[in-house]
ZAGU-96075 format. One record per residue (C-alpha): residue number from 1; x, y, z. Coordinates in steps of 0.25 Angstrom, whole numbers, plus 5000, padded with zeros to 4 digits. Layout:
<r nr="NUM" east="X" north="Y" up="Z"/>
...
***
This chain:
<r nr="1" east="4608" north="5127" up="4573"/>
<r nr="2" east="4597" north="5123" up="4564"/>
<r nr="3" east="4594" north="5108" up="4561"/>
<r nr="4" east="4589" north="5104" up="4547"/>
<r nr="5" east="4584" north="5090" up="4543"/>
<r nr="6" east="4592" north="5083" up="4532"/>
<r nr="7" east="4588" north="5070" up="4526"/>
<r nr="8" east="4598" north="5059" up="4524"/>
<r nr="9" east="4596" north="5050" up="4512"/>
<r nr="10" east="4605" north="5039" up="4507"/>
<r nr="11" east="4604" north="5029" up="4495"/>
<r nr="12" east="4612" north="5016" up="4495"/>
<r nr="13" east="4622" north="5022" up="4485"/>
<r nr="14" east="4623" north="5036" up="4490"/>
<r nr="15" east="4629" north="5045" up="4501"/>
<r nr="16" east="4620" north="5050" up="4512"/>
<r nr="17" east="4612" north="5062" up="4506"/>
<r nr="18" east="4606" north="5073" up="4515"/>
<r nr="19" east="4595" north="5083" up="4510"/>
<r nr="20" east="4588" north="5094" up="4517"/>
<r nr="21" east="4573" north="5096" up="4515"/>
<r nr="22" east="4574" north="5110" up="4520"/>
<r nr="23" east="4584" north="5113" up="4509"/>
<r nr="24" east="4580" north="5107" up="4496"/>
<r nr="25" east="4593" north="5104" up="4488"/>
<r nr="26" east="4602" north="5104" up="4499"/>
<r nr="27" east="4608" north="5090" up="4500"/>
<r nr="28" east="4621" north="5084" up="4506"/>
<r nr="29" east="4627" north="5070" up="4507"/>
<r nr="30" east="4638" north="5062" up="4513"/>
<r nr="31" east="4644" north="5048" up="4512"/>
<r nr="32" east="4640" north="5045" up="4527"/>
<r nr="33" east="4629" north="5050" up="4535"/>
<r nr="34" east="4638" north="5058" up="4544"/>
<r nr="35" east="4644" north="5065" up="4532"/>
<r nr="36" east="4630" north="5067" up="4526"/>
<r nr="37" east="4626" north="5074" up="4539"/>
<r nr="38" east="4638" north="5083" up="4539"/>
<r nr="39" east="4637" north="5087" up="4524"/>
<r nr="40" east="4622" north="5090" up="4527"/>
<r nr="41" east="4626" north="5101" up="4537"/>
<r nr="42" east="4636" north="5106" up="4527"/>
<r nr="43" east="4625" north="5107" up="4517"/>
<r nr="44" east="4619" north="5119" up="4525"/>
<r nr="45" east="4631" north="5128" up="4523"/>
<r nr="46" east="4625" north="5142" up="4520"/>
<r nr="47" east="4629" north="5156" up="4519"/>
<r nr="48" east="4631" north="5164" up="4531"/>
<r nr="49" east="4618" north="5170" up="4536"/>
<r nr="50" east="4610" north="5161" up="4527"/>
<r nr="51" east="4597" north="5157" up="4535"/>
<r nr="52" east="4592" north="5142" up="4533"/>
<r nr="53" east="4577" north="5140" up="4534"/>
<r nr="54" east="4571" north="5133" up="4546"/>
<r nr="55" east="4572" north="5118" up="4546"/>
<r nr="56" east="4560" north="5109" up="4543"/>
<r nr="57" east="4555" north="5099" up="4553"/>
<r nr="58" east="4559" north="5085" up="4552"/>
<r nr="59" east="4544" north="5082" up="4551"/>
<r nr="60" east="4542" north="5091" up="4539"/>
<r nr="61" east="4554" north="5085" up="4532"/>
<r nr="62" east="4550" north="5071" up="4534"/>
<r nr="63" east="4536" north="5073" up="4530"/>
<r nr="64" east="4541" north="5075" up="4516"/>
<r nr="65" east="4540" north="5062" up="4508"/>
<r nr="66" east="4553" north="5066" up="4501"/>
<r nr="67" east="4561" north="5066" up="4514"/>
<r nr="68" east="4556" north="5053" up="4520"/>
<r nr="69" east="4568" north="5045" up="4514"/>
<r nr="70" east="4578" north="5054" up="4521"/>
<r nr="71" east="4583" north="5052" up="4535"/>
<r nr="72" east="4583" north="5065" up="4542"/>
<r nr="73" east="4595" north="5071" up="4549"/>
<r nr="74" east="4596" north="5084" up="4557"/>
<r nr="75" east="4607" north="5094" up="4551"/>
<r nr="76" east="4611" north="5105" up="4560"/>
<r nr="77" east="4614" north="5118" up="4553"/>
<r nr="78" east="4621" north="5130" up="4560"/>
***
């Protein structure tokens, strides 16, 4: 099992969004925090045998000013 950092973001008039700094363009969302976390795991569906890159550290992700408005969450990927 590998763990990646997702960033939860929410505006007052939106669902909970999750984006992944290690996978630009990969986003997910849910109407509740729990649903957003579950949908984030499903965003990692991949072809059999496809290898994912090594995850970035939390420190590296949060050092990017564009990520500082997100709340980090650990997403476990099989």
